[in-house]
C-alpha positions in Angstrom: 89.7 78.2 70.0 91.7 81.4 70.2 92.4 84.2 72.6 94.3 87.5 72.6 97.2 88.0 74.9 98.7 91.4 75.8 102.5 91.1 76.1 105.1 93.9 76.1 102.4 96.3 75.0 101.5 94.3 72.0 98.6 92.0 71.2 99.5 88.4 70.3 96.9 85.8 69.2 97.0 82.2 70.5 95.2 79.3 68.9 94.6 75.8 70.2 92.8 72.6 69.3 91.3 70.3 71.9 94.7 68.5 71.8 96.8 71.5 72.6 98.4 74.8 71.6 98.8 74.9 67.8 99.8 78.4 66.9 101.1 81.7 68.3 100.5 84.6 66.0 102.8 87.6 66.1 101.5 91.1 66.9 101.9 92.3 63.3 99.8 89.3 62.0 96.1 88.6 62.4 93.7 85.7 62.2 92.9 86.7 58.6 96.5 86.0 57.7 96.0 82.4 58.8 92.5 81.7 57.4 93.7 79.2 54.8 95.8 77.4 57.4 92.9 77.3 59.8 90.6 76.0 57.1 93.1 73.2 56.3 93.5 72.0 59.9 89.9 72.4 60.9 87.9 71.8 57.7 84.4 73.2 58.2 85.3 74.0 61.8 84.5 77.2 63.6 87.0 79.1 65.7 85.7 80.4 68.9 87.2 82.8 71.4 87.9 81.0 74.7 90.4 82.8 76.9 89.7 80.5 79.9 90.4 77.3 77.9 93.7 78.7 76.6 94.7 79.9 80.1 94.2 76.3 81.3 96.9 75.1 78.9 99.4 77.2 80.9 100.4 79.3 77.9 99.3 82.7 79.4 101.5 82.2 82.5 104.4 80.8 80.4 104.4 83.8 78.1 104.3 86.3 81.0 107.2 84.4 82.8 109.2 84.3 79.5 108.9 88.0 78.9 109.7 88.7 82.6 113.1 87.0 81.9 112.3 83.7 83.6 113.1 80.3 82.0 109.7 78.5 82.1 109.7 74.9 80.9 107.5 74.0 78.0 107.0 70.4 79.0 103.7 71.1 80.9 102.1 72.8 77.9 100.1 70.5 75.6 101.1 71.0 72.0 99.3 70.1 68.8 102.1 70.4 66.2 100.4 70.5 62.8 102.9 70.0 59.9 104.7 67.5 57.9 106.8 64.8 59.5 110.0 66.7 58.5 108.7 69.9 59.9 107.7 68.3 63.2 111.2 66.8 63.4 112.7 70.2 63.0 110.3 71.8 65.5 111.0 69.2 68.1 114.7 69.8 67.7 114.1 73.6 68.1 112.4 72.7 71.5 115.7 71.2 72.6 117.7 74.4 72.2 118.2 75.7 75.7 117.3 79.1 76.9 120.1 81.5 76.3 121.9 79.4 73.7 121.9 79.5 69.9 122.2 77.0 67.1 122.7 77.3 63.3 120.4 75.9 60.7 123.3 73.4 60.0 123.3 72.3 63.6 119.6 71.6 63.5 120.0 69.7 60.2 122.8 67.6 61.6 120.9 66.9 64.9 117.9 65.4 63.0 120.3 63.3 60.9 119.9 65.2 57.6 123.0 67.4 57.4 122.4 68.3 53.8 118.9 69.7 54.5 120.0 73.1 55.8 117.7 75.0 53.5 114.8 72.7 54.2 115.5 73.2 57.9 115.3 77.0 57.3 111.9 76.6 55.6 110.6 74.4 58.4 112.0 76.9 60.9 110.1 79.7 59.1 106.9 77.7 59.3 107.2 77.1 63.0 103.7 77.5 64.3 104.7 78.0 68.0 107.5 80.5 68.1 108.9 81.3 71.5 108.0 77.9 72.9 109.8 76.2 70.0 112.5 78.9 69.9 113.2 79.5 66.2 114.6 82.9 67.3 117.6 81.0 68.7 118.5 79.7 65.2 121.0 81.9 63.3 123.1 81.7 60.1 126.4 79.8 60.0 128.1 83.3 59.7 126.7 84.1 63.2 124.2 86.6 61.7 120.5 87.0 62.0 118.9 85.7 58.8 115.1 85.8 59.0 112.3 85.6 61.4 108.5 85.8 60.8 108.2 88.1 63.8 110.7 90.5 62.2 114.4 90.9 63.0 113.7 93.6 65.5 111.7 91.1 67.5 114.3 88.4 67.0 117.0 90.7 68.4 114.8 91.7 71.3 114.3 88.0 72.2 118.0 87.2 71.9 118.8 90.2 74.2 116.1 89.1 76.7 117.9 85.7 76.9 121.3 87.3 77.3 122.6 85.9 74.0 125.6 87.9 72.7 127.8 87.7 69.7 125.1 87.5 67.0 125.6 90.1 64.3 122.8 92.0 62.6 122.0 91.0 59.0 119.0 89.3 57.5 116.8 89.6 54.5 115.1 92.9 53.7 111.6 91.3 54.0 112.3 90.7 57.7 113.5 94.2 58.5 110.6 95.3 60.7 
């Protein structure tokens, strides 16, 4: 199922399976961008729009609270993390990074017991299907600079500012400069 969510004057898309929330799609992306992913996770399945079902997960209220500057807990929202074992390890570690704090890719690699896997952590971070709840925006380079963010570095900066995170320098790859 999926639903549209208006936040900060932009339209986000939210997807869920019967087990829980499985993807938050940034405003600059659309369902068509994820069609192959959807076909892989729901072979032969049909997506249906169901705003009421998604609201029951608590995600609508969570997102509104988050963008209002509150610190909503994610523990009550059912998640269906669809990825490799390594990706899920990284994503679960992302979920442990507290509101208003940052970590480096190296910190995450060390926390999951794979300190040499910094680049792989970066790739898993980039594939995070549930940004905001699993706060990949709180992960920065070892040089304390922004690196990348599927939502764009402008959005990453806005989220860090919303959480009161200071001391992170601009930077990042050209493909994320939006």
